[in-house]
NUZA-163673 format. One line per 5 residues: number of its first residue (from 0); their letters; for each residue x, y, z of N, C-alpha, C. Coordinates in Angstrom, 1 decimal. Atoms other than C-alpha are relative to their C-alpha. Layout:
NUM = A = X/Y/Z/X/Y/Z/X/Y/Z  ...
***
This chain:
0 = MKIRH = 0.5/0.6/-1.3/214.7/108.3/-178.1/-0.9/1.2/0.7  1.0/-1.2/-0.5/211.8/110.6/-176.8/0.5/-0.1/1.5  -0.1/-0.4/-1.5/212.1/112.1/-173.2/-1.0/-0.9/0.8  1.0/0.9/-0.8/210.6/109.7/-170.6/0.0/0.7/1.5  0.2/-0.6/-1.1/209.3/110.7/-167.3/-0.5/-1.0/1.1
5 = ALIAT = 0.2/1.0/-0.8/209.1/107.6/-165.4/-0.1/0.3/1.5  0.0/-0.4/-1.6/210.0/108.9/-161.8/-1.1/1.0/0.2  1.1/-1.2/-0.6/207.7/112.0/-161.9/-1.4/-0.6/-0.4  1.3/0.4/0.2/204.9/110.2/-163.5/-0.5/-1.1/1.0  0.4/0.8/-1.1/205.0/107.7/-160.5/-0.5/1.1/1.0
10 = AIALC = 0.3/-1.0/-1.0/204.9/110.8/-158.3/-1.3/0.6/-0.1  1.2/-0.7/0.4/201.9/112.3/-160.0/-1.1/-0.7/0.2  1.2/1.0/-0.4/199.8/109.2/-159.3/-0.6/0.6/1.4  0.4/-0.5/-1.4/200.0/110.3/-155.6/-0.8/1.4/0.1  0.6/-1.4/-0.1/199.4/113.9/-156.1/-1.2/0.3/-0.5
15 = LTAAA = 1.3/-0.1/0.6/196.6/113.7/-158.5/-1.1/-0.5/1.0  1.0/0.7/-1.0/194.7/111.4/-155.8/-0.2/1.0/1.1  0.1/-1.0/-1.0/195.5/113.9/-153.2/-0.4/1.7/-0.3  0.3/-1.3/0.3/195.1/117.3/-154.9/-0.7/0.2/-1.2  0.6/-0.2/1.4/193.6/116.7/-158.4/0.9/0.8/-0.9
20 = CGNDS = -1.2/-0.7/0.9/196.8/118.6/-159.7/-0.5/0.9/-1.0  0.6/-1.2/0.8/194.7/121.3/-161.1/-1.1/0.6/0.4  1.3/-0.9/-0.3/191.5/123.3/-161.2/-1.0/-0.2/-1.0  0.8/0.3/1.0/188.9/121.5/-163.0/-1.1/0.9/-0.2  0.9/-0.8/0.1/186.4/124.1/-162.3/0.3/1.3/-0.6
25 = GDNGD = -0.3/-1.3/0.5/188.5/127.0/-163.5/0.2/1.0/1.3  0.0/-0.9/-1.2/188.4/128.6/-159.9/1.0/-0.4/0.7  -1.3/0.2/-0.6/191.8/128.9/-158.4/-0.3/0.6/1.3  0.2/-0.3/-1.4/190.4/130.3/-155.1/0.2/1.5/0.1  -0.2/-1.7/-0.4/191.1/134.1/-155.7/-0.7/0.8/-1.1
30 = DSSGT = 1.2/-0.8/0.9/188.4/134.9/-158.3/-1.3/0.2/0.7  1.2/0.0/-0.6/185.7/136.0/-156.1/-1.3/0.4/-0.9  1.0/-0.3/0.7/183.5/137.4/-158.9/-0.8/-1.2/-0.7  0.5/1.2/0.7/183.1/133.9/-160.6/-0.1/0.2/-1.4  -0.1/-0.1/1.3/183.3/135.4/-163.9/1.3/0.4/-0.6
35 = ASGGS = -1.3/-0.3/0.7/186.0/135.9/-166.6/-0.2/0.9/-1.2  0.4/-1.0/1.2/186.3/138.9/-169.0/0.8/-0.8/-1.1  -0.9/0.5/1.1/188.7/136.9/-171.3/-0.8/-1.2/-0.6  1.2/1.0/0.5/185.8/134.1/-172.1/1.0/-1.4/0.6  -0.4/1.1/-0.4/186.3/130.6/-171.8/1.3/-0.8/-0.7
40 = LTLSG = -1.3/0.4/0.6/189.6/128.5/-172.3/0.2/-1.4/0.5  -0.2/1.2/-0.6/190.2/124.9/-172.0/1.5/-0.5/-0.2  -1.2/0.4/-0.3/193.7/123.7/-170.9/0.2/-1.4/0.3  -0.3/1.3/0.0/195.1/120.4/-171.3/1.4/-0.2/0.2  -1.3/0.4/-0.4/198.3/118.4/-170.8/0.1/-1.5/0.4
45 = QDFTE = -0.3/1.4/-0.4/199.9/115.2/-169.6/-0.1/0.1/1.5  0.2/-0.1/-1.6/199.3/114.1/-166.0/1.2/-0.6/0.6  -1.1/0.4/-0.9/202.7/113.6/-164.5/0.4/1.3/0.6  0.0/-1.3/-0.9/204.0/116.1/-162.0/0.3/1.3/-0.8  -0.4/-1.1/0.6/206.0/118.4/-164.0/-1.0/0.7/-0.9
50 = AAIMA = 1.0/-0.6/0.8/203.4/118.8/-166.6/-1.3/0.7/0.7  1.1/-0.7/-0.8/200.8/119.4/-163.9/0.5/1.2/0.6  -0.4/-1.3/-0.5/202.9/122.0/-162.3/0.0/1.1/-1.1  0.0/-1.2/1.1/203.3/123.9/-165.7/-1.5/0.3/-0.3  1.4/-0.1/0.2/199.5/123.4/-166.2/-0.7/1.0/1.1
55 = AMYDQ = 0.5/-0.7/-1.1/198.8/124.8/-162.8/0.5/1.7/-0.1  -0.5/-1.5/0.2/200.9/127.9/-163.6/-0.7/0.8/-1.1  0.8/-0.5/1.0/199.2/128.4/-166.9/-1.5/0.3/0.5  1.3/-0.2/-0.5/195.9/128.1/-165.1/-0.1/1.2/0.5  -0.1/-1.1/-1.0/196.8/130.6/-162.6/0.1/1.4/-0.7
60 = LLTNA = -0.1/-1.1/0.8/198.0/133.2/-165.1/-1.1/0.3/-0.8  1.0/-0.3/1.0/195.2/132.7/-167.5/-1.3/0.6/0.9  1.0/-0.4/-0.9/192.8/133.0/-164.7/0.0/1.4/0.5  -0.4/-1.3/-0.4/194.5/136.1/-163.4/-0.3/1.2/-1.1  0.2/-0.7/1.3/194.0/137.5/-166.8/-1.4/0.1/-0.4
65 = GYDVT = 1.4/0.0/0.1/190.3/137.0/-166.7/-0.6/-1.2/-0.8  0.6/1.2/0.5/189.9/133.7/-168.3/-0.7/-1.0/0.8  0.8/1.1/-0.7/187.3/130.9/-167.2/0.8/-1.1/-0.5  -0.7/1.1/0.5/189.7/128.0/-167.4/-0.3/-1.3/0.4  0.6/1.4/-0.2/188.6/124.3/-167.6/1.3/-0.8/-0.3
70 = MKLVG = -1.3/0.9/0.1/191.7/122.0/-166.8/-0.5/-1.5/-0.3  0.3/1.5/0.2/191.7/118.3/-168.2/1.3/-0.6/-0.5  -1.1/0.5/0.3/194.8/116.7/-167.9/-0.1/-1.8/-0.2  0.2/1.3/0.5/195.2/113.3/-169.7/1.4/-0.9/0.0  -1.3/0.8/0.0/197.8/110.4/-170.1/0.8/0.1/-0.9
75 = TRDIY = -1.1/0.0/0.9/199.5/110.9/-173.3/-0.5/1.0/-1.0  0.0/-1.1/1.2/200.1/113.4/-176.2/-1.0/-0.2/-1.0  0.9/0.4/1.1/198.0/111.3/-178.5/-1.7/0.2/0.2  1.5/-0.2/-0.3/194.8/112.0/-176.5/-0.3/1.6/-0.3  0.3/-1.4/-0.1/195.0/115.8/-176.4/0.3/0.6/-1.4
80 = FPELK = -0.4/-0.8/1.1/196.7/116.5/-179.7/-1.2/0.2/-1.2  1.1/-0.2/1.1/193.6/116.0/-182.1/-1.0/1.2/0.6  1.0/-1.2/-0.5/191.6/118.3/-179.5/0.8/1.2/-0.1  -0.6/-1.3/0.0/194.3/121.0/-179.6/-0.3/0.4/-1.6  0.2/-0.3/1.3/194.1/120.7/-183.6/-1.4/0.7/-0.4
85 = SGDVD = 1.3/-0.3/0.5/190.4/121.0/-183.7/-0.6/1.2/0.8  0.5/-1.1/-0.9/190.0/123.8/-180.9/-0.7/-0.6/1.1  0.8/0.6/-1.1/188.3/121.6/-178.4/1.0/0.2/1.3  -1.1/-0.3/-0.8/191.6/122.1/-176.5/0.5/1.3/-0.5  -0.6/-1.1/0.6/193.0/125.6/-176.6/1.5/0.3/0.5
90 = VVPEY = -1.4/-0.3/-0.5/196.4/125.7/-174.6/0.6/-1.4/0.6  -0.7/1.4/-0.6/198.8/122.8/-173.7/1.5/0.5/0.5  -1.5/0.0/-0.4/202.3/123.1/-171.9/0.7/-1.3/-0.7  -0.9/1.0/0.8/204.7/121.3/-174.3/1.4/0.0/0.3  -1.3/0.1/0.1/208.1/120.2/-174.6/0.5/0.0/-1.4
95 = LGSFA = -0.4/-0.3/1.1/209.9/121.5/-177.7/0.3/-1.2/-0.9  -0.6/1.3/0.8/211.8/118.5/-178.9/-0.9/-1.1/-0.2  0.9/1.1/0.0/209.3/115.9/-178.1/-1.2/0.3/-0.8  1.2/-0.3/0.6/206.4/117.7/-179.5/0.5/0.1/-1.6  -0.5/-0.1/1.5/208.6/118.4/-182.8/0.1/-1.5/-0.7
100 = DFLNT = 0.1/1.4/0.2/209.2/114.7/-182.8/-1.1/-0.5/-0.4  1.4/0.7/0.0/205.7/113.7/-182.2/-0.6/0.5/-1.5  0.5/-0.5/1.3/204.6/116.1/-185.2/0.7/-0.5/-1.3  -0.7/0.3/1.2/207.3/115.0/-187.5/-0.3/-1.6/-0.5  0.4/1.5/0.1/206.4/111.2/-187.1/-1.5/-0.1/-0.4
105 = TENGV = 1.4/-0.1/0.2/202.7/111.9/-187.2/-0.1/0.2/-1.5  0.2/-0.5/1.3/203.1/113.6/-190.5/0.6/-0.7/-1.0  -1.0/0.4/0.9/206.0/111.9/-192.0/0.3/-1.6/0.2  0.0/1.4/-0.3/205.8/108.4/-190.5/1.2/-0.3/0.7  -1.0/0.4/-0.8/208.0/106.6/-188.0/1.5/0.0/-0.3
110 = NAEPI = -1.5/0.0/0.7/211.1/106.5/-190.3/0.4/1.4/-0.6  -0.5/-1.4/0.5/211.0/110.3/-191.0/1.3/0.5/0.5  -1.2/-0.6/-0.4/214.3/112.1/-190.9/-0.3/0.8/1.2  0.1/-0.8/-1.1/214.8/113.5/-187.6/0.1/1.6/-0.2  0.0/-1.5/0.2/214.2/117.5/-187.1/0.5/0.4/1.3
115 = VSNDP = -0.3/-0.7/-1.4/215.3/117.8/-183.4/1.4/0.2/-0.4  -1.4/-0.6/-0.1/218.5/119.4/-182.5/0.4/0.3/1.3  -0.1/-0.7/-1.5/220.2/120.8/-179.3/-0.2/1.3/0.0  0.1/-1.6/0.0/219.5/124.2/-180.6/-1.6/0.4/-0.2  1.4/-0.4/0.1/215.9/125.4/-179.6/-0.6/0.8/-1.2
120 = QEELD = 0.3/-1.0/1.0/215.7/128.1/-182.4/0.0/-1.2/-1.3  -0.1/0.8/1.0/216.7/125.4/-185.0/-1.2/-0.9/-0.1  1.1/0.8/-0.1/213.9/123.1/-183.7/-1.3/0.8/-0.4  1.1/-0.9/0.5/211.4/125.9/-183.9/-0.2/0.2/-1.4  -0.1/-0.4/1.4/212.4/126.8/-187.4/-0.5/-1.4/-0.9
125 = AVKPM = 0.2/1.2/0.7/212.1/123.1/-188.4/-1.4/-0.7/0.0  1.4/0.3/-0.1/208.6/122.3/-186.9/-0.9/0.9/-0.4  1.1/-1.0/0.2/207.0/125.6/-187.8/-0.9/-0.6/-1.4  1.2/0.5/1.1/205.5/124.0/-191.4/-0.8/-0.9/0.7  0.9/1.1/-0.6/204.1/121.2/-189.2/-1.0/0.6/1.0
130 = TDSSG = 1.1/-0.6/-1.0/202.6/123.4/-186.5/-1.0/0.9/-0.9  0.8/-0.8/0.9/201.3/125.7/-189.3/-1.1/-0.9/-0.5  0.8/1.0/0.6/199.7/122.8/-191.1/-1.1/-0.7/0.9  0.8/0.8/-1.1/198.3/121.5/-187.7/-0.9/1.0/0.6  0.9/-1.0/-0.5/196.6/124.9/-186.8/0.4/0.3/1.4
135 = ITLLQ = -0.4/-0.2/-1.4/198.8/125.1/-183.7/1.2/1.1/0.0  -1.0/-0.9/-0.1/201.2/128.0/-182.8/0.7/-0.1/1.4  -0.7/0.2/-1.0/204.1/127.6/-180.6/0.5/1.5/0.7  -0.3/-1.3/-0.4/204.7/130.7/-178.3/1.7/0.1/0.5  -1.3/-0.3/-0.6/208.2/131.7/-176.5/0.4/-1.2/0.9
140 = PAGAS = -0.7/1.1/-1.1/210.4/128.7/-175.2/0.5/0.5/1.4  -0.6/-0.5/-1.3/211.3/129.0/-171.6/1.5/-0.4/0.0  -1.4/0.4/0.1/215.0/128.7/-170.8/0.1/-1.4/1.0  0.1/1.2/-0.7/213.9/125.6/-168.5/-0.2/-1.1/-1.2  0.1/1.2/1.0/214.6/122.4/-170.6/0.1/-1.3/0.8
145 = DQNAF = 0.0/1.3/-0.7/213.8/118.9/-169.3/0.5/-1.1/-1.0  -0.7/1.0/1.0/216.4/116.9/-171.3/0.5/-1.3/0.8  -0.8/1.0/-0.7/217.8/113.5/-170.8/1.4/0.5/0.4  -1.3/-0.3/-0.4/220.9/113.5/-169.0/0.7/-0.9/0.7  -0.8/1.1/-0.6/223.6/111.6/-167.2/0.7/0.6/1.2
150 = AVTKA = -0.7/-0.4/-1.2/224.7/111.8/-163.6/0.8/-0.9/0.6  -0.9/0.6/-0.8/227.4/110.6/-161.3/-0.2/0.5/1.4  0.2/-0.6/-1.2/227.8/110.8/-157.7/0.9/1.2/0.2  -0.9/-1.0/-0.2/229.3/113.9/-156.4/1.3/-0.3/0.4  -1.5/0.6/-0.5/232.4/112.1/-154.6/0.6/-0.5/-1.4
155 = FAEQN = -0.6/0.3/1.2/233.0/110.4/-158.2/0.4/1.2/-0.8  -0.3/-1.2/0.7/232.9/113.7/-159.9/1.1/0.8/0.7  -1.0/-0.9/-0.4/235.1/115.5/-157.4/1.2/-0.7/0.1  -1.2/0.8/-0.3/237.5/112.6/-157.0/0.8/0.1/-1.6  -0.6/0.1/1.3/238.1/112.7/-160.9/-0.2/1.2/-0.9
160 = NLTTL = 0.0/-1.6/0.6/237.5/116.6/-161.6/-1.0/-0.3/-1.2  1.1/0.0/1.1/234.3/115.8/-163.7/-1.1/1.1/-0.1  1.3/-1.0/0.0/232.0/118.5/-164.8/-0.8/-0.3/-1.1  0.7/0.2/1.2/231.3/117.3/-168.5/0.0/-1.5/-0.2  -0.1/1.5/0.6/230.6/114.0/-170.4/1.3/-0.1/-0.6
165 = SDLGD = -1.2/0.1/0.5/233.7/114.9/-172.1/1.3/-0.3/0.9  -0.9/0.2/-1.1/235.5/114.9/-168.9/0.0/-1.6/0.2  0.1/1.7/-0.2/234.3/111.2/-168.3/0.5/-0.8/-1.3  -0.7/0.7/0.9/235.4/110.1/-171.5/1.4/0.0/-0.1  -1.4/-0.2/0.0/238.8/111.5/-171.1/0.6/-1.0/0.9
170 = LGQPI = -0.2/0.7/-1.4/238.8/109.6/-167.7/0.4/-1.4/-0.7  -0.5/1.0/0.5/239.1/106.4/-170.0/-0.1/-1.3/0.8  0.4/1.4/-0.8/237.6/103.7/-167.6/-1.2/-0.5/-0.5  1.2/0.6/0.4/234.9/101.2/-168.3/-1.1/0.5/0.9  1.1/-0.5/-0.9/231.6/102.4/-167.2/-1.4/-0.8/-0.1
175 = TLAGA = 1.2/0.7/-0.2/228.4/100.7/-165.9/-1.1/1.0/-0.1  1.1/-1.1/0.3/225.4/102.8/-167.1/-1.5/-0.7/0.4  1.1/0.6/-0.2/222.2/102.3/-165.4/-1.2/1.1/-0.7  0.9/-0.9/0.8/219.2/103.7/-167.6/-1.2/-0.8/-0.6  1.1/0.5/0.6/216.2/102.9/-169.8/0.4/-1.1/-0.8
180 = PDCKG = -0.5/1.2/0.7/216.1/99.5/-171.3/0.3/0.1/-1.6  -0.2/-0.3/1.5/216.0/101.2/-174.9/1.2/0.7/-0.3  -1.2/-0.9/0.2/219.3/103.0/-174.2/0.9/-0.5/-1.0  -0.8/0.6/0.8/221.3/100.6/-176.2/-0.1/0.3/-1.5  0.1/-0.2/1.3/222.2/101.7/-179.7/-0.4/1.5/-0.2
185 = QKDCE = 0.6/-1.2/0.2/220.5/105.0/-179.2/0.9/1.3/-0.1  -1.0/-1.2/-0.1/222.3/108.4/-180.2/0.0/0.8/0.9  0.0/-0.8/-1.3/221.2/110.2/-177.2/0.3/-0.6/1.2  -0.6/0.7/-1.2/222.3/107.5/-175.0/1.3/-1.0/-0.1  -1.2/1.0/-0.1/224.6/104.3/-175.2/1.0/0.7/-1.4
190 = AGLEN = -1.1/-0.3/1.3/225.9/105.3/-179.0/0.5/1.5/0.2  -0.4/-1.2/-0.2/226.0/108.8/-178.3/1.3/0.2/1.0  -1.1/-0.1/-1.0/228.1/108.4/-175.2/1.3/-0.8/-0.5  -1.1/0.8/0.5/230.4/105.9/-177.0/0.5/0.8/-1.3  -0.6/-0.5/1.4/230.8/107.7/-180.5/0.4/1.4/0.1
195 = VYGID = -0.4/-1.3/0.0/230.7/111.2/-179.5/0.9/0.5/1.2  -1.0/-0.1/-1.2/232.2/111.1/-176.0/1.1/-0.9/0.2  -0.9/0.9/-0.2/234.4/108.2/-176.3/0.0/-0.7/1.3  0.1/0.7/-1.2/233.1/106.7/-173.1/-0.3/-1.4/0.0  0.1/1.4/0.3/233.4/103.0/-172.8/-1.0/-0.5/1.1
200 = IEKIL = 1.1/0.5/-0.6/230.0/101.7/-171.7/0.1/-1.5/0.0  -0.2/1.2/-0.3/230.8/98.4/-170.5/-1.2/-1.0/0.3  1.3/0.7/-0.3/227.4/97.4/-169.2/-1.0/1.0/0.2  1.1/-0.9/-0.4/223.9/98.8/-169.1/-1.0/-0.8/0.7  1.1/0.6/-1.1/221.6/98.0/-166.0/-1.4/0.6/-0.5
205 = PLGFG = 1.2/-0.7/0.6/218.0/98.4/-167.6/-0.9/0.3/1.1  1.1/-0.3/-1.2/216.4/99.9/-164.4/-0.9/1.2/-0.3  1.0/-1.1/0.4/214.6/102.6/-166.1/0.5/1.6/-0.1  -0.4/-1.6/0.2/215.0/106.4/-166.9/-0.4/0.7/1.3  0.4/-1.0/-1.3/215.1/108.5/-163.8/-0.5/-0.7/1.1
210 = TPQTV = 0.9/0.8/-0.7/213.7/105.8/-161.8/0.9/0.1/1.6  -0.7/0.1/-1.5/214.5/105.4/-157.8/1.1/-1.1/-0.2  -0.9/1.2/0.2/216.2/102.0/-158.9/1.4/0.4/-0.9  -1.2/-0.5/1.0/218.5/104.1/-161.6/1.0/0.7/1.1  -0.7/-1.1/-1.1/219.3/106.8/-158.9/0.8/-1.0/1.1
215 = DSAAS = -0.7/0.9/-1.1/220.0/104.1/-156.3/1.3/-0.7/-0.3  -0.9/0.7/0.7/222.2/102.2/-158.5/1.2/0.8/-0.1  -1.3/-0.7/-0.1/224.7/105.0/-158.9/0.5/0.5/1.3  -0.3/-0.5/-1.4/224.4/106.4/-155.4/0.8/-1.1/0.7  -0.5/1.2/-0.9/225.3/102.9/-154.0/1.3/-0.5/-0.7
220 = GESQL = -1.0/0.2/0.9/228.1/102.5/-156.8/0.0/-1.4/-0.6  0.2/1.1/1.0/226.6/99.6/-158.5/0.3/0.5/-1.5  -0.3/-0.7/1.2/226.8/101.8/-161.5/0.6/1.2/0.1  -0.8/-1.4/-0.2/229.1/104.8/-162.4/-0.9/1.1/-0.5  0.9/-1.0/0.7/226.5/106.6/-164.6/-1.4/-0.5/0.0
225 = AEVGT = 1.4/0.2/0.1/222.8/107.2/-164.3/-0.6/0.9/-1.1  0.8/-0.7/1.0/220.3/108.2/-167.1/-1.0/0.6/0.8  1.3/-0.6/-0.9/218.0/110.8/-165.5/-0.5/1.3/-0.9  0.6/-1.2/0.6/216.3/114.1/-166.3/0.7/1.3/0.6  -0.7/-1.1/-0.7/217.6/117.6/-165.9/-0.8/0.7/1.0
230 = TQGDL = 0.9/-0.6/-1.0/214.6/118.8/-163.8/-0.5/-1.0/0.9  0.4/0.8/-1.1/214.6/115.9/-161.7/0.4/0.5/1.4  -0.1/-0.8/-1.2/214.0/116.9/-158.2/0.7/-1.0/1.2  -0.4/0.8/-0.9/215.7/113.9/-156.3/1.5/-0.2/0.0  -1.4/0.1/0.1/219.3/114.1/-157.4/1.0/0.4/1.1
235 = DESGL = -0.8/-0.5/-1.1/220.9/116.3/-155.0/-0.2/-0.7/1.3  0.2/1.0/-1.1/219.4/114.4/-152.1/0.4/-1.3/-0.1  -0.5/1.3/0.2/220.6/111.3/-153.5/1.6/-0.1/-0.2  -1.3/-0.1/0.0/224.2/112.7/-153.7/0.4/-0.1/-1.5  -0.4/-0.2/1.3/224.2/113.0/-157.6/0.1/1.2/-0.7
240 = VILED = -0.2/-1.3/0.8/225.2/115.5/-160.0/0.2/-0.2/-1.5  0.1/0.5/1.6/224.5/115.8/-163.8/1.4/0.6/-0.5  -1.0/-0.4/0.9/227.3/116.0/-166.1/-0.5/0.7/-1.3  0.3/-0.7/0.9/227.2/118.7/-168.6/0.2/-0.7/-1.4  0.0/0.4/1.4/226.1/117.6/-172.3/0.9/0.9/-0.9
245 = DQGIQ = -0.7/-1.1/0.8/228.9/119.7/-173.8/0.1/-0.2/-1.4  0.0/0.3/1.3/228.8/118.0/-177.0/-1.3/0.0/-0.9  1.4/-0.2/0.5/225.0/118.4/-177.5/-0.6/-1.3/-0.7  0.7/1.3/0.6/223.8/114.7/-178.0/-1.7/0.1/0.4  1.3/-0.1/-0.3/220.5/115.6/-176.3/-1.0/1.2/-1.0
250 = AAENL = 0.8/-1.0/0.7/217.5/117.3/-178.2/-0.6/1.1/1.1  0.6/-0.9/-0.7/216.3/120.6/-176.9/-1.4/-0.2/0.5  1.5/0.2/-0.5/213.3/120.1/-174.6/-0.5/0.9/0.7  0.6/-1.0/-0.8/212.4/123.5/-173.5/-1.6/0.2/0.1  1.6/-0.3/-0.3/209.1/124.3/-171.9/-0.6/1.0/-1.0
255 = IPAIN = 0.7/-1.0/0.9/206.7/126.0/-174.4/-1.4/-0.3/-0.1  1.2/0.0/0.1/203.2/126.7/-174.7/-0.4/-0.1/-1.4  0.4/0.2/1.5/201.3/125.4/-177.8/-1.5/0.4/0.2  1.3/-0.6/0.1/198.2/127.2/-178.7/-0.8/-0.4/-1.1  0.8/-0.1/1.2/195.4/126.5/-181.1/0.2/1.5/-0.5
260 = TDFLN = -0.3/-1.1/0.6/196.0/129.0/-183.7/-1.2/1.0/-0.2  1.4/-0.8/0.1/192.4/130.1/-184.2/-0.2/0.7/1.1  0.4/-0.6/-1.4/192.0/130.6/-180.4/1.0/1.1/0.2  -1.0/-1.1/-0.3/195.4/132.6/-180.4/-0.6/1.5/-0.7  0.5/-1.3/1.1/194.0/134.9/-183.4/-1.1/0.7/0.7
265 = DHPDV = 1.2/-0.7/-0.6/190.8/135.6/-181.4/0.4/0.6/1.4  -0.3/-0.7/-1.4/192.8/136.2/-178.1/1.5/0.1/0.1  -1.5/0.0/-0.1/196.3/137.3/-178.7/0.4/0.5/1.2  -0.5/-0.1/-1.0/196.6/138.5/-175.4/0.6/-1.1/0.8  -0.3/1.2/-0.6/197.1/135.0/-174.4/1.8/-0.2/0.2
270 = ADVLN = -1.7/0.2/0.3/201.0/135.3/-175.6/0.5/1.0/1.0  -0.4/-1.0/-0.9/201.2/138.4/-173.4/-0.1/-0.5/1.5  0.1/0.9/-1.3/200.1/136.2/-170.5/0.9/-0.7/0.4  -0.8/0.8/0.0/202.2/133.5/-171.1/1.5/0.1/0.0  -1.3/-0.2/0.3/205.5/134.7/-172.4/0.7/0.5/1.0
275 = PLADV = -1.0/-0.4/-1.2/206.7/136.4/-169.1/0.4/-1.3/0.8  -0.4/1.2/-1.0/206.8/132.9/-167.4/1.2/-0.6/-0.6  -1.2/0.5/0.7/209.2/131.9/-170.3/1.3/0.7/0.2  -1.1/-1.0/-0.4/211.4/134.9/-169.4/0.7/-0.4/1.2  -0.6/0.2/-1.6/212.0/133.6/-165.8/0.4/-1.3/0.2
280 = LTTED = -0.1/1.6/-0.3/211.5/129.8/-165.7/1.4/-0.5/-0.3  -1.4/0.7/0.3/214.9/128.0/-165.5/-0.1/-1.5/0.3  0.1/1.2/-0.2/215.8/124.5/-165.6/0.1/-0.4/1.7  -0.3/-0.2/-1.6/216.9/124.9/-161.8/-1.2/0.2/0.8  1.4/-0.3/-0.6/213.6/126.2/-161.0/-0.8/-1.1/0.0
285 = LADLN = 0.8/1.1/0.2/211.8/123.5/-162.5/0.4/-1.3/0.8  -0.4/1.1/-0.8/213.8/120.7/-160.8/-0.2/0.3/1.4  0.3/-0.3/-1.3/213.1/122.6/-157.5/-1.5/-0.2/0.3  1.7/0.4/-0.2/209.3/122.6/-157.9/-0.3/-1.4/-0.1  0.2/1.5/-0.3/209.6/118.9/-158.9/0.0/-0.6/1.3
290 = GKVAL = -0.3/0.6/-1.2/211.2/118.2/-155.8/-1.1/0.4/1.1  1.0/-0.3/-1.1/208.6/120.0/-153.7/-1.3/-0.8/0.0  1.3/0.8/0.1/205.8/118.0/-155.3/0.4/-1.4/0.2  -0.4/1.5/0.0/207.5/114.6/-155.7/0.4/-0.5/1.2  -0.6/0.3/-1.1/209.5/114.7/-152.6/-0.8/0.4/1.5
295 = DREKP = 0.7/-0.6/-1.3/207.7/117.0/-150.1/-1.4/-0.1/0.0  1.4/0.4/0.0/204.2/116.1/-151.1/-0.9/1.2/-0.1  0.9/-1.2/0.1/203.2/119.7/-151.8/-0.8/-0.2/-1.2  1.1/0.1/1.1/200.3/120.3/-154.3/0.7/0.7/-1.1  -0.7/-0.8/1.3/201.3/121.4/-157.9/-0.5/1.4/0.0
300 = EDVAT = 0.5/-1.0/0.3/198.9/124.2/-157.7/0.5/1.1/1.3  -0.8/-1.0/-1.0/200.6/125.6/-154.3/1.3/0.5/-0.4  -1.4/-0.4/0.4/204.0/125.4/-155.5/-0.1/1.0/-1.3  0.1/-0.9/1.1/202.8/127.0/-158.7/-0.4/1.5/0.3  0.3/-1.4/-0.4/201.3/130.0/-157.0/1.0/0.5/0.6
305 = QYLQD = -1.3/-0.7/-1.0/204.3/130.6/-154.4/1.1/0.3/-1.1  -0.8/-0.2/1.0/206.6/130.4/-157.5/-0.5/1.3/-0.9  0.3/-1.1/0.8/204.6/132.9/-159.6/-0.2/1.3/0.9  -0.2/-1.2/-0.8/204.3/135.2/-156.7/1.4/0.4/0.2  -1.4/-0.4/0.0/207.9/135.3/-156.1/0.7/0.6/-1.1
310 = KGLL = -0.5/-0.5/1.2/208.6/136.1/-159.6/-0.8/1.2/-0.4  0.8/-1.2/0.3/206.1/138.9/-159.5/-0.8/-0.1/-1.2  0.9/0.4/1.1/203.8/137.0/-162.0/-1.3/0.2/0.4  1.3/0.0/-0.5/200.8/137.1/-159.8/-0.1/1.1/0.9
***
């Protein structure tokens, strides 16, 4: 089951209207010369909150390094992937597991043997032949990983001394789960919770992945478990806490730059520009940035600038 972004996709519609969520001209406001020594570069990605924040950070880092960046965010991976292969797009912020799964099914069909795992290095090794054949290079994965996750209320966790999904399984009580409609039978959702963790999923409420309805269902006590994302920005405010996936049923979804290989060969410094972000970006950082955009209505480019400055990268 591929990672979903229903909540943050809704939020980006607002921020795209208000802020354009990027910098189509390549001018982020601090390049007074209007020229770029690194040459022209096209940056793409998907148009939901988190991807827009990542694209804004890439934009600002690359512009600061002397590149004339053109930003074009689109709806789905299917749109920009052919352009990334052809070189019409040079750089994209990606999710390791989802990108590996996309390449695998694109190359080997929808019934291909899965190559994703909970280990990012294993995923990188497994997908490398496919990125090589596609003319794409993946740079260094960040510590930040936007995985599917499961949350309970803080009160429920404290009352039952829960920190992991194994703890919930050991509790031995029937659980109502609010989540995506396709959760049933999926190894990273109902099947994994039952077969790996021994959790008795009595009922599934198909309220969506990480949606306000799913969050409200758990917060109100209608359900005990909510399917959410690890970088979702509204959980703390709603009184929810994620239980650790200690048995690793979720694929590693580390944020990672995907670069057209020919472009990278011509501009090897791009790796030096983007890899330092991977050294500092954490899942907690990304959840905080998402919250600032989705909840506080700040602009993706503004929270990106502040974060990069705080980390000494700008």
